[in-house]
Backbone as a ProteinNet text record, in pm:
[ID]
protein_1_A
[PRIMARY]
MSTTLGSVVKALGGVLLGDESAVITRLAPLGSALSTEIAFVAQARYVNQITSTRAGALIVPVELQAVASERGACIVTDDPYLYFARLTQWWRLQHAPHGQ
[TERTIARY]
10151.4	10287	10411.8	10501.2	10663.6	10774.3	10883.8	10978.4	11052.1	11189.7	11294.6	11418.8	11474.4	11583.6	11664.1	11710.4	11827.6	11776.6	11641.6	11647.2	11602	11569.5	11634.8	11699.6	11800.9	11958	11983.7	11959.1	12022.6	11949.1	11823.3	11795.3	11822.6	11845.2	11849.7	12012	12086.6	12214.8	12182.8	12308.6	12309.4	12348.6	12402.1	12484.8	12348.5	12386.2	12205.7	12311.9	12261.3	12293.3	12179.9	12220.3	12088	12087.4	11959.4	11922.7	11824.4	11932.2	11893.2	11750.7	11721.5	11634.8	11494.4	11470.2	11409.7	11316.3	11186	11043.1	10953.7	10938.5	10878.7	10763.8	10675.9	10526.5	10417.6	10579.6	10503.1	10529.4	10605.1	10704.6	10580.4	10621.9	10590.2	10597.5	10513.6	10620.8	10657.7	10755.3	10857.9	10745	10723.2	10598.5	10505.4	10434.6	10372.6	10352.3	10526.4	10554.1	10535.5	10529.6	10523.9	10625.3	10658.3	10764.4	10800.8	10695.1	10705.6	10761.3	10704.4	10739.3	10913.1	10939.7	11039.7	10977.4	11130.3	11084.1	11194.1	11234.1	11344.4	11386.1	11536.5	11560.9	11670.9	11601	11719.8	11800.8	11732.5	11849.9	11857.7	11953.5	11985.7	11912.8	11837.7	11748.9	11625.2	11620.7	11468.7	11563	11706.7	11774.1	11662.2	11551.6	11574.8	11393.1	11382.7	11242.9	11328	11427.5	11510.1	11473.8	11504.6	11474.1	11380.6	11208.6	11127.1	11068.3	11072.8	11079.8	10971.2	10880.8	10910.2	10895.4	10959.4	10953.1	11012.3	11088.8	11123.9	11264.6	11257.5	11410.2	11412	11506.7	11489.4	11645.9	11610	11683	11714.5	11889.6	11950.7	12050.1	12096.5	12242.2	12351.9	12479.3	12606.4	12632.4	12533.2	12603.2	12483.9	12369.3	12312.3	12285.2	12401.9	12405.2	12420.2	12483.6	12580.6	12391.4	12335.1	12249.2	12118.9	12094.5	12025	12000.3	12150.4	12158.3	12177.4	12206	12180.1	12047.2	11907.4	11789.5	11773.7	11814.1	11746.8	11792.9	11796.6	11796.7	11827.6	11869.9	11900	11974.7	11900.3	12019.4	12088.3	12170.1	12272.7	12303.8	12271.7	12359.9	12304.5	12371.1	12409.3	12318.3	12161.8	12047.5	11903.8	11918.1	11785.7	11623.6	11680.6	11516.7	11488.3	11654.4	11626.1	11607.1	11632.4	11671.5	11520.5	11421.9	11330.8	11199.5	11233.8	11173.3	11190.9	11299.8	11322.6	11273.2	11267.1	11199	11049.4	11036.8	10834.7	10805.7	10891	10880.2	10949.4	11026.3	11069.1	10944.2	10868.8	10814.2	10683.8	10644.3	10534	10512.4	10638.2	10646.6	10622.3	10778.6	10699.9	10603.2	10508.6	10342.1	10251.4	10283.9	10146.4	10090.2	9946.8	9905.7	9906	9945.4	10015.1	9911.3	9978.3	9917.7	9913.8	9944.7	9950.8	10061.4
9447.5	9407.9	9418.7	9391.9	9361.8	9412.9	9481.8	9534.2	9473.5	9431.4	9372.6	9467.8	9481.7	9565.1	9610.5	9472.9	9448.3	9527.2	9548	9592	9738.6	9820.7	9968.2	10056.4	9954.5	9979.1	9973.4	9843.7	9807.4	9980.1	10019.2	10084.7	10241.2	10284.2	10398.5	10368.6	10374.8	10348.1	10370.6	10404.7	10431.7	10273.5	10251	10101.5	10065.9	9933.7	9865.4	9802.4	9792.2	9709	9648.5	9481.8	9426.8	9311.7	9226.1	9159.6	9201	9190.1	9255.2	9169.2	9077.4	8985	9036.8	9135.2	9108.8	9195.1	9175.1	9270.8	9348.1	9481	9608.6	9623.8	9628.3	9634.8	9764.2	9860.3	9996.5	10133.3	10259	10366.5	10386.3	10444.2	10437.5	10560.5	10668.5	10765.2	10687.5	10712.2	10653	10626.6	10696.8	10717.1	10526.4	10567.6	10475.4	10317.4	10317.5	10210.7	10044.7	9948.3	9873.9	9780.4	9631.3	9633.3	9553.3	9553.4	9555.9	9646.2	9830.6	9929.2	9952	10069.3	10150.8	10283.6	10347.4	10507.1	10534	10695.4	10804.6	10811.3	10870	10942.9	11011.5	11204.5	11249.6	11336.3	11301.6	11406.3	11319.9	11391.9	11334.7	11362.8	11444.7	11515.5	11351	11297.9	11199.6	11063.3	11051.9	10931.2	10834.8	10923.2	10804.6	10718.4	10775.9	10679.2	10582.5	10609.4	10466	10367.7	10371.4	10248	10249.2	10294.1	10275.9	10226.1	10248.3	10232.3	10089.7	10071.9	9942.4	9898.7	9971.3	10009.8	9866.1	9833.2	9673.8	9753.1	9884.7	9926.4	10066.6	10116.7	10270.1	10332	10459.4	10581.5	10661	10656.5	10725	10807.4	10858.1	10938.9	10871.5	10909.3	10855.2	10833.3	10951.2	11000.4	10937.4	10825.1	10773.7	10607.7	10550.9	10410.1	10370.7	10319.7	10308.7	10250.4	10333.8	10340.9	10208.4	10274.3	10216.9	10080.4	10030	9918.7	9766.2	9866	9773.2	9748.6	9804.1	9781.3	9686.2	9710	9623.7	9681.7	9657.7	9696.7	9832.4	9853.9	10071.1	10044.2	10157.5	10262.5	10310.3	10332.8	10480.6	10534	10685.7	10741.4	10892.7	10995.9	11120.7	11208.5	11190.1	11286.5	11208.9	11147.8	11015.4	11148.4	11251.9	11306.6	11335.7	11361.5	11306.1	11168.1	11102.1	10924.4	10874.9	10942.2	10894.2	11002.5	11083.4	11175.3	11093.3	11022.3	10951.1	10821.3	10790.9	10634.6	10652.7	10747.8	10778.7	10830.1	10821.7	10817.8	10699	10645.8	10540.4	10375.8	10362.2	10333	10313.7	10426.8	10434.2	10394.4	10409.3	10356.8	10172.8	10089.3	10013.3	9950.2	10013.3	9981.4	10018	10078.5	10102.9	10017.9	10056.3	9868.3	9887.3	9815.8	9787.2	9862.2	9990	10017.2	10163.6	10257.7	10342.1	10426.2
7156.6	7124.1	7204.7	7228.5	7304.1	7217	7300.5	7251.8	7307	7301.4	7359.3	7430.4	7535.3	7574.5	7495.4	7407.1	7344.5	7197.3	7147.8	6981.9	7013	7147	7195.1	7154.5	7201.4	7233.2	7071.1	7044	6869.8	6760.2	6820.9	6758	6797.2	6865.7	6957.6	7009.3	7028	7084.2	7240	7275.8	7459.7	7536.8	7661.2	7750.3	7762.9	7771.3	7825.3	7898.5	8050.8	8178.5	8198.2	8219.4	8188.1	8101.1	8101.4	7989.5	7920.4	7763.2	7660.2	7599	7689.5	7603.8	7692.4	7776.1	7930.6	7814.9	7796.4	7783.6	7806.2	7711	7741.3	7669.2	7748.9	7619.9	7648.4	7695	7692.8	7839.8	7731.5	7762.3	7909.5	7985.5	8145.1	8209.5	8309	8376.7	8505.3	8576.4	8653.8	8788.8	8851.8	8967.6	8948.8	8822.8	8808.6	8701.7	8655.1	8550.5	8629	8545.6	8611.5	8572.7	8586.9	8591.4	8415.7	8360.5	8179.4	8101	8187.2	8086	8163.4	8043.3	8056.2	8104.3	8191.3	8217.7	8213.8	8250.5	8246.6	8367.1	8412.8	8505.7	8437	8418.7	8377.6	8489.7	8625	8746.3	8815.6	8930.6	9055.9	9172.9	9171.3	9241.3	9252.2	9170.1	9178.6	9188.5	9228	9336.3	9378.5	9427.3	9565	9453.4	9397.8	9307.9	9212	9206.8	9134.5	9217	9300.7	9415.3	9407.3	9434.9	9452.3	9380.1	9217.2	9091.3	9062.3	8992.9	9023.7	8839.3	8775.1	8632.2	8621.4	8550.7	8432.5	8404.8	8380	8282.7	8283	8336.1	8294.2	8257.7	8178.8	8119.6	8172.3	8227.3	8280.4	8224.5	8332.1	8256.7	8337.7	8276.5	8327.5	8472.2	8568.3	8697.8	8815.7	8694.2	8830.9	8785.5	8654.7	8618.9	8765.9	8806.5	8958.4	8968.8	9083.7	9129.6	9059.7	8934.7	8846.7	8814.7	8849.6	8771.6	8897.5	9001.5	9114.7	9131.2	9056.7	9113.5	9014.1	8901.3	8815.9	8649.1	8456.9	8410.2	8377.4	8295	8243.8	8112.6	8069	7918.4	7981.8	7960.9	8021.6	7899.1	7929.4	7792.4	7825.2	7761.7	7783.5	7837.4	7730.3	7743.2	7769.2	7849.9	7892.2	7891.9	7885	7798.5	7636.8	7560.5	7492.7	7393.6	7459.1	7439	7465.2	7550.9	7601.5	7445.8	7422.8	7345	7202.1	7081.4	7046	7063.5	7133.1	7196.5	7164	7217.2	7200.8	7056	6933.4	6786.4	6732.3	6749	6719.5	6761.4	6896	6954.8	6857.2	6846.5	6788.6	6646.7	6574.4	6479.4	6460.9	6564.2	6541.2	6565.1	6685.2	6724.7	6683.7	6490.7	6466.6	6389.4	6372.7	6321.5	6162.5	6090.5	5982.8	5891.2	5769.9	5679	5771.5	5851.2	5878.4	5878.8
[MASK]
++++++++++++++++++++++++++++++++++++++++++++++++++++++++++++++++++++++++++++++++++++++++++++++++++++

């Protein structure tokens, strides 16, 4: 099952820079994320990984939005750790088999 970036931002907030119809199929770690997956970067010390990741979208803090938006879609939020935690819970509910 897949989800669009627009539906994530509609449910959880944040500022989307990029295509709201972009499809995300999975949540993933930054280092191994693929083009249909979303990952997060919370600290500036990981800025080099922003340009090298293959993630389709990133969740980033305000101070990293310029470099993140240059490479592709991103969701800007005050606390990427908290956002990703909330996304994980929301994702589980959205993608749970019916009846669970």
